[in-house]
Residue, then its C-alpha position, 0 to 999 in steps of 0.5 A: m440505421s446503415d453502418a455508414a450512418a451509424s458511424t457519423v452519429k455521436t455515441v456516448e457511454g455511461g455507467c454506474r458508480c462501480g462500473r459493473v453496468r455500462f450502457r451506450v446511447a446514440g445521438d442527442a437526447l430528444v429532451t432533457m429534464a429535471c424532476h422535483c417529485t418527492g420520489c426522485q428526491r428520495m431516489t437521488a438523495s438530492a433536490y431533483s433528478l436529471s434525465g434525458l429522453y432517448p428513443a429506445e432503439r438508440f439505447a443499449v446496455i453493453e455490460g452487466a445486467p441492470v436490476l429493478g429498483g425504486l418503481h417496479g410497476p408499469t414505470r420501471h427504474f433500473h439500477c446496478g445490482h451492486c452499487k445501486s446507482w439509478l441508471f435509467t427508467r422505462p416510463e409507463g406507456l412509453d416503451a419506445f423511449v428510455n429516460i436516462r439519468t444524465t449524471m450517469l453519462d461519462t460526459p454529463m450534460s453541461a447545459a441546464p435541463l430544458f424543463e422541470t416537472w413536479t415543481e409543486e413538490a420542489l424544495p423551495w430553494a432548488q433551482t435548475g435553470a430550466s426554460y419551462s416548468f410544470p407543477k406536475f408532469p407536462p401534458e402529452e400535447s406539450f412534448g412536440t413543442l418541448v422536443q422542438a425547443y430542445a432541438e433548436s437549443l442544440a442547434s444554436g448552442 
């Protein structure tokens, strides 16, 4: 990206609870989501996790050094080593993307997530306001439609 183009792209910073790890993303998320799986419930001590999917080249850790926590395999969860905040995930097979916990952004998303996953494990009272729901993870072929729907929601709102 040229310097002129980079200066016109919105950037947002975020970080852990204690402030030792900070990161920056450029532009909007490709899509936002909520995950109801029991793993996310346990990691967040809540009903679901919230995240935004960003191209990896638009993401940078700018302070501190995240450590692995939660999942340590092909899908890797990154946390602050001090306060243990869950910051982002590098999903298995999707090295070109980073899934950021949007509540860790300095300006968290105000709109409902576009879609929710693992609803078959959702707590019966947990509501997200998402436009699309999937009993497990969405099929790969649905992501084009979801990304397009999210871009349209940003343009209209």
